[in-house]
C-alpha positions in Angstrom: 66.3 -51.6 -58.6 66.6 -54.2 -55.8 66.3 -52.6 -52.4 69.5 -54.3 -51.1 71.5 -52.3 -53.7 70.7 -49.0 -51.8 73.4 -47.7 -49.5 73.4 -44.7 -47.2 75.3 -41.7 -48.6 74.0 -39.0 -46.3 71.4 -37.8 -43.8 68.9 -35.0 -43.6 69.8 -33.4 -40.3 67.6 -30.3 -39.8 65.3 -27.8 -41.4 66.8 -24.6 -42.8 64.4 -21.7 -42.9 60.7 -21.9 -43.4 60.5 -22.6 -47.2 61.3 -26.3 -47.1 65.1 -26.2 -47.3 66.9 -28.8 -45.3 70.5 -29.4 -44.1 72.1 -32.5 -45.6 75.1 -34.2 -44.0 77.1 -35.9 -46.8 79.1 -39.1 -46.3 80.8 -38.9 -49.7 84.6 -38.5 -49.7 84.2 -35.1 -51.3 81.0 -33.9 -49.6 79.6 -32.1 -52.6 79.9 -35.3 -54.7 76.6 -36.4 -53.2 74.9 -34.0 -55.6 76.2 -36.0 -58.6 74.0 -39.0 -57.7 70.3 -39.9 -58.1 69.2 -39.8 -54.4 66.4 -41.5 -52.6 64.9 -41.5 -49.1 62.9 -44.3 -47.5 59.3 -43.5 -46.9 57.5 -46.2 -45.0 59.0 -49.4 -46.5 59.7 -48.0 -50.0 62.6 -46.0 -51.5 61.4 -42.8 -53.2 63.6 -40.6 -55.4 64.3 -37.0 -54.3 65.0 -34.2 -56.8 67.3 -31.4 -55.6 66.1 -28.1 -57.1 68.8 -25.9 -55.6 71.6 -26.2 -53.1 74.3 -24.3 -51.2 77.5 -25.8 -49.9 78.4 -24.8 -46.3 81.5 -25.7 -44.2 80.0 -28.8 -42.5 76.8 -29.5 -44.4 75.0 -28.8 -47.6 71.7 -26.9 -47.7 69.3 -28.3 -50.3 65.8 -27.5 -51.6 64.0 -30.7 -52.6 61.2 -30.6 -55.2 57.7 -30.7 -53.6 59.0 -29.8 -50.1 57.9 -26.2 -49.8 57.3 -25.6 -46.1 58.9 -26.1 -42.8 56.1 -28.6 -41.9 56.8 -30.8 -44.9 60.6 -30.5 -44.3 60.2 -31.6 -40.7 58.7 -34.9 -41.9 62.0 -36.0 -43.5 64.4 -34.8 -40.7 66.7 -37.6 -39.5 66.0 -39.7 -42.6 69.0 -41.3 -44.3 69.7 -40.4 -48.0 70.4 -43.4 -50.2 71.9 -44.1 -53.6 71.9 -47.2 -55.7 75.4 -48.8 -55.4 75.4 -49.4 -59.1 76.1 -45.6 -59.5 79.5 -45.9 -57.8 82.7 -46.4 -59.6 84.3 -49.8 -59.3 87.0 -50.0 -56.7 90.5 -51.1 -57.4 92.2 -54.0 -55.5 92.7 -52.9 -51.9 90.1 -50.1 -52.1 86.8 -50.2 -50.3 83.7 -48.2 -49.9 82.6 -47.6 -46.3 79.5 -49.8 -46.9 81.8 -52.7 -47.7 83.5 -52.4 -44.2 80.6 -51.6 -41.9 79.3 -54.8 -40.3 82.6 -56.7 -40.8 84.1 -58.6 -37.8 87.5 -57.3 -36.8 90.0 -59.9 -35.6 93.5 -59.3 -34.2 96.6 -61.1 -35.5 96.3 -63.3 -32.4 92.8 -64.4 -33.5 91.1 -62.4 -30.8 87.7 -61.0 -31.9 87.9 -57.2 -31.2 84.4 -56.3 -32.4 82.2 -55.4 -35.3 82.6 -52.3 -37.5 79.6 -50.2 -36.6 80.7 -46.9 -38.2 83.7 -45.2 -39.8 84.9 -41.7 -39.0 86.9 -39.5 -41.4 90.0 -38.1 -39.9 92.5 -35.7 -41.5 95.2 -38.4 -41.9 93.0 -41.5 -42.4 89.7 -43.2 -41.9 89.1 -44.7 -38.5 87.1 -47.9 -37.9 84.7 -47.6 -35.0 84.2 -51.0 -33.5 81.5 -52.1 -31.1 82.9 -54.4 -28.5 79.8 -55.9 -27.0 81.8 -58.0 -24.5 83.3 -55.0 -22.7 80.5 -52.5 -23.7 82.8 -50.0 -25.3 84.0 -48.6 -28.6 87.4 -49.4 -30.1 88.9 -46.9 -32.6 91.4 -48.4 -35.1 93.0 -46.3 -37.9 92.3 -47.9 -41.3 95.9 -47.7 -42.5 98.3 -50.3 -43.9 100.3 -50.3 -40.7 97.4 -51.9 -38.9 95.9 -54.1 -41.7 96.7 -57.7 -42.3 93.8 -58.6 -44.5 90.4 -57.4 -45.6 88.0 -60.1 -46.8 84.8 -58.5 -47.9 83.1 -61.8 -49.0 83.7 -63.4 -45.5 83.0 -60.0 -43.8 86.3 -60.2 -41.8 89.1 -57.6 -41.3 92.3 -58.9 -39.7 94.4 -56.2 -38.0 97.6 -55.7 -36.0 96.1 -54.3 -32.9 96.3 -55.1 -29.2 93.2 -54.0 -27.3 94.8 -54.2 -23.8 93.7 -50.9 -22.4 
């Protein structure tokens, strides 16, 4: 598998107990869907598969037991590591649908051709996803709901999102 096919699908956020269990924050639309994929973590410069032996779904995270991680000491070594999957495992998107990894890193431009910033992250809200832009010029974040009302065009190949948005505050 080429390494550039790997995308972040979650993050190991903390240890859970003393027997090697860890807390996993899932970035999948349905959080528990992360368990349906072949997962990897990056050790040094290489992606290594992880095998989930057991899990428990909690309100804001998933507790997992990874094969060969049997102590708090070994679990601590993988804290704050991203969890990856090969993008070939994802279903193909329909026209007008995007995975977050398609959008992160895109430049966002207003209808007046003003560069607003670059998508540095996306936040899930109850009503819609929200683009989090980094505006390096003004050293601040801009939040734009990713809804049709604000979208003019999304060009994944050119890495540009055109929006109806005035950043005058």
